[in-house]
N, C-alpha and C positions, 0 to 999 in steps of 0.2 A: 868606842872601846876597841883596842887592837886585840889580836889573837892572844897576846900574852895575858890579857885579862880573862880570857875564856879558859885558860889553862889552870887558873887558881880555883880548884874545885874541892868540895867537901869529900867527894868520893873519887878515888883514883879510877881512871878509865883504861880499858885495854882495847886494842884493835882486835875485835872478836867478831867473826862473820856469822851473824844470826839472821835468820829470815824473820821479817816483821810484817804484820798486818796493822795498818793505822786507819782508824775510823774517826773522822773529824766530827765530833759530837755536835748535833744541832744544825749542821750544814746540809743534811739530807743527801750527801754524796755517798757513793758506795765506798767500800774499803779499798785502800791502796796497798799493794804488795811491794815491799822494798827490802832492804837489808840494813843492818847497822853499820855505821862507819866505826863506831866504838860504843862500849857499854860499860856501865858500872852498876853497883847495887842500888844507886839512887837515881839513875837516869841513863839516857843514851842519845846518840846522834844518829839520825837517819837521813838518807838522801831522797828528796822528793822533786818532782817536776814543777810543783806549784808552791809558792810561799804560804805560810800559815800565820794568822794573826797572833801576836804575842799574848800570852796568858789564855789562849783558847784551850778548851777541853778536848781531849782525844781519848779514845779507847785503843789499847794496844794489845796485840797478841804476839808473843815472842817465842820463836822456836829456836832453842839453843842447840839443836841438832845433836842432842845427847840421848835420843831414844825415849825421852819422857814426854808427857803431854806438854803442849805449849803453855807458857805463862800468860795469864790475862790480867790486866789491871787498867785503871784509869791513869791518865797523865795530863800534864800541862805543858804547853809550848813555852819555853823560857828564853829561847833565842832563835833567830833565823838569819842566815847569811847566804846571799846569792853568790854562787860560784861564777868565775869568769867563763864566758863561752869560749870553747876551744875552736870552734868553726862557726862561720856565719849561718850555715844551714841548720846547725843543731841547736836545740833549745838549751837555755841555761837551766841548771839544777840548783837546788837549795839544800844547804846543810841545816837541818832542823834539830834543835836541842829540846828533848822532852824529859821532864822530871816526872818520876813515878809518884803517884799521889796516894794510892791505897794498896800498895803491894803487900802481900802477906809475907811474914817472916821466912817461911820455908822457901818461898820463891826467891827472896833476896839471897838466902843462903845458897840456893842453886846457882845463882849468877856468880856469887863470890867463889864457889867451888870451881865453876867453869873458868873463871879468870885465873885462879890460883893454878889450875891444871895447865893453862896456856903459858903462864909465866914459868912454871917448872919445866915444861917441854921446851920452851925457847932457850932456857939456860943450858939444858942438856945438848941442844943443837949447836949452841954457840961455844960450848966448852971444847 
């Protein structure tokens, strides 16, 4: 599947810089701190140093940097794409697509509000 297939999504995504803690359930590994590449009310893309198995379970904590408590929910890895290495000495990274599994409605609405605010702000900036 090419990138064009990845862009046909049920939930529109926005490039929104959120801090994220990802815990790979059942792997016994500690949490990984990263950031979103993009986010929607149904899922997000994060950048990690290690690949994750498709359909594996994760727990996520998302800080929307809006002054409210971080959003916590379960997720499922729905895709994983290795990025090209820029330099031979640096490790490759992975774009990991995570679908939210049990997110509460108020948390989804917070994400939708944050995305709407970002869209409004970018329209004002571009006008």
